[in-house]
Wavefront OBJ file of the C-alpha trace (Angstrom):
o trace
v 79.797 -13.340 -108.384
v 82.400 -14.913 -111.009
v 83.376 -17.405 -107.813
v 79.489 -18.040 -107.469
v 79.491 -19.120 -110.957
v 82.390 -21.629 -111.113
v 85.132 -19.388 -111.972
v 88.806 -20.917 -110.977
v 90.510 -18.418 -108.780
v 93.569 -20.506 -109.576
v 93.443 -20.232 -113.526
v 96.166 -17.696 -115.098
v 95.422 -14.705 -117.050
v 97.178 -14.123 -121.075
v 99.964 -13.180 -118.522
v 99.711 -16.244 -116.334
v 98.531 -14.228 -113.573
v 96.047 -15.662 -110.856
v 93.280 -13.410 -109.810
v 94.948 -14.019 -106.565
v 98.512 -12.537 -107.712
v 96.816 -9.866 -109.362
v 94.892 -8.453 -106.271
v 98.100 -9.068 -103.837
v 99.548 -6.540 -106.276
v 96.753 -4.097 -105.951
v 96.481 -4.342 -102.330
v 97.960 -1.098 -101.073
v 97.295 -0.365 -97.273
v 94.332 -3.127 -97.627
v 92.335 -2.317 -100.082
v 92.062 -5.795 -101.610
v 91.573 -7.920 -98.090
v 88.082 -8.791 -98.799
v 89.169 -9.804 -102.014
v 91.782 -11.915 -101.274
v 89.828 -13.508 -98.471
v 87.369 -14.631 -100.932
v 89.992 -15.875 -103.400
v 91.695 -17.620 -100.629
v 88.376 -19.675 -99.358
v 87.523 -20.334 -103.100
v 91.001 -21.776 -103.623
v 90.261 -23.875 -100.131
v 86.974 -24.834 -101.140
v 88.140 -26.202 -105.062
v 90.961 -28.081 -102.906
v 88.256 -29.863 -100.955
v 86.272 -30.772 -104.037
v 89.131 -31.991 -106.067
v 90.109 -34.253 -103.250
v 86.044 -35.434 -103.058
v 86.284 -36.327 -106.955
v 89.497 -37.975 -106.359
v 88.626 -40.015 -103.557
v 84.981 -41.049 -105.262
v 86.921 -41.914 -108.375
v 89.001 -44.211 -106.420
v 86.066 -45.803 -105.021
v 84.151 -46.402 -107.790
v 87.113 -47.945 -109.317
v 87.071 -50.616 -106.851
v 83.545 -51.472 -106.973
v 82.456 -54.811 -108.293
v 79.388 -55.868 -108.038
v 80.716 -59.584 -106.739
v 81.921 -57.977 -103.503
l 1 2 3 4 5 6 7 8 9 10 11 12 13 14 15 16 17 18 19 20 21 22 23 24 25 26 27 28 29 30 31 32 33 34 35 36 37 38 39 40 41 42 43 44 45 46 47 48 49 50 51 52 53 54 55 56 57 58 59 60 61 62 63 64 65 66 67
């Protein structure tokens, strides 16, 4: 639910631990495999979006009405 609302899975808590680090520590006999899978997917999606924003900014900064 938090991921759907845009929570950053790579943001650290008060101790500096990310959600994936906490889930890995709590993963006993595969108890948190689904959570880990969701977090990994969210991180991959965030990386793609960050790259798209970076490339978009580069393209916009080079745009000129005189081209």
